[in-house]
C-alpha positions, 0 to 999 in steps of 0.5 A: 392115145385114142385112135382117130376114126376115118370116114368109114369103118376099117371094113368099109375102108377095105371095101372101098380100097377093093372097089378102087383097085379092082376098077383100076382107079389109079393114075396109070389106069385112068391114063389108059382109059382117057388117054394122055391128052385128056389127062393133060387137059384135066390139069387145065380144068378142061374135062371135055375129052375126059367126058367123051372117053368115059361116055361108055358105062363101066366101073372105072368110067363111073368113078372117074366121072364121079370123083374127078369130073364132078358129075352126077351119075345114076344111083345103080351105076354108082352102086355097081362101081363102089361094090363091094362097099354098099352104097348106103354106107358110102352115103352114110359116111358122106363119101357121096350124096344124092343129087336130083335123080342120081348121086354125086361126090360129097368129098374129093377122092383124088388119085395122087402119084401112081397109086395113092388116094387122097380124101379131102373136102371138095373145093369151091369149083366143085361145091359153089359157095363159101367154104366151111370154116373147117375146110380141109384142103386137097392137093394144091400148089402149096402142097406140091411145092412143099412136097417137091422141096422136102429132103427125101433121105431115109429118116427114123421119125418124121412129123407132118405139122398141120397135116390137113388131108395127109398129103405130106404124110404120104410122102414121108411114109416113103422114107420115114420109119415112123410118121406122126401127123398133127392138126388143130382141126378134128375134121382134118384128122378125120380126112387124114385118117381116111387117107392113111387107112385107104393107102394101108399106112399107119400114122400117129395122128394127134390133135392140137395146135403147133408143137403142143401135141408133140411137146418134149419129142424130137424128130429127124424131119419136120414138114409143115404147110401151116396156116401162114396167111398174114393179117390182123390175127383172124381165125376165120378159116382153120386151113389158112388163118392161125390167129397170130397177127402178122407173120407171127406163126412163121416166127413161132415155128422157126423158134420151136424147131431147135427143141423138136429136132434131133441132132442133124434133123431138118425142118422145112415149111412154107412161109409168108413174111412181111416187108416193112417200110424202112426195114430189111426183111432179110435181117428181120426174118434171120432174127427168127432163127435161134438155138444154133440152127443152120438156116436157108430161107428163100423168097420165091415171090413178092406180092403187094398188099392189095394183090395179097388181100384180093387173093385170099378174099377170093380163095374161100369163094366168099362174096367180095366184102369191101369192109373186110378188104378195107380193114385188112388193108388198113391193118397193113398200112398201120404196120407199115407193110409194103409187101408180102414175101412167099417162100420156104424156111429150111432149118437144120439142127447142128452143134456148130459154134458158127451156124450158117444163116442165109436169107435170100431171094431165089426167084429163078426156076431151079432144077427139080426136085428142089428137095435134092437142091436143098440137101446138096446146099446143106452138104456144101455147108458141111464140107465148108465147115469141115475144110474152113481152115484148109480151104486153100489146100482144096482141089476144086473143079468147075461145075459141069456145064458152067457158062460165062457171059460177057459184055464188052465195048470197043474203045477204038483200040481194043475190046473192054469188058464191061461185065462178066457173069457166070451161070449154072445150067442145072441145080439152083441155076444161079447167075451172078456177076464175077470180078476178075479174081473170082473168074480166074479162080473159076477158070483154073479150077480143073481139079488138079491144082490146089487153090493155094497154087492157083493164088500163087500163079495169079499173084505172079500174073497180076503182080499182087502180094500173094498173102493179100490175094490169099486173104481175098481168095478164101471168102470168094472160094467159099461163096463159089462153093456154096453157090455150086459154081465150084465143087470139091474134086473127088 
């Protein structure tokens, strides 16, 4: 395997790292210079306070203005700020470029987390005009969404499929013994190699599409922020267009998971899927899952075709092309697409004969990080699998802080409950209506009584046949545990 070069030589990277570190170009260093209010304003693309705070000359001020605020700075000032990296090397590498009477950034050199540096292409706000077709995205909402949703347990081998500038690989480096990162774009690997070297990390970087570069290999954790945009099969922009029509890329990723995961290994990726007229999108997406995988696929948002097309036409900062928009929408019409879902696919390889496949909406805000909730969801599936035959013998307790909401109407003699709903204040923050049997099981779950004994008491109270009620209770309790309303008592 040939090593992948970065923007600078190893010596140049070391010099740049020295310059950034010496200047304090880190999140704490920048916050100390410009203040928390300016940091918050920058998140909203308001740079006024930042520019005021960096008006006085200084190495850190210059780097902040240059790389975070997109300013053109005097050549001598930039040279001093980048020292010991010679300015001519930075220019030759395409790190900065001359502009008018000064120098400005030619790439996005961003501070991420406490002390990571990420190198990517400048976005359209910083460099007006259409993006390059091989544009390499920086740190955006999709990247941070996936990072927050990833299970962060120690693993041996991890794979970042379609790494781009290397954001996911950075996170994997915190809990994986070895990180492999792939991309079909040579330019993306150039930036990923620079990000890795700048942070003194050693990743295996491989060029190729989808699983091709790692054929025959297995990983404990696979993550991907793939080019999931749905359409007729464009390859216009490598970061978003896969060349597969419809949601074929996401189906292909799902189908390849079983062959590339170790026993117990997890794969997580961002996905889009179509909602077709007359078809249950849940059933179709569930059909992607093969190979005995456990799967939890959650839909976080739904967009209509017109909104979707407009979103992605604006994304690349191209002039609006009415003909392209019309052709794209005509393709949606021809394939009976009435909406597009945005969400996450989470897969786990196991050896069970009865893998769990759940495809559902999860629109509510959840307790962050989502990755911790994903790990807990799979843990609950393991517990249910291990206790399936003895579920009625389990001692369960209500989740901490569980709430009950009721609505009742008065019929002239007494209050009559119209509906009752339980809700979780934390975790996945589920909220759903429950019937009297489910509510009774929840109410009696204090950790001291077995479910079987709860059923016996309830059967006597409502004068029901205990075997019939026990048969009803099993699936109800399993659902309440899966949702997190009930938990095994320690």
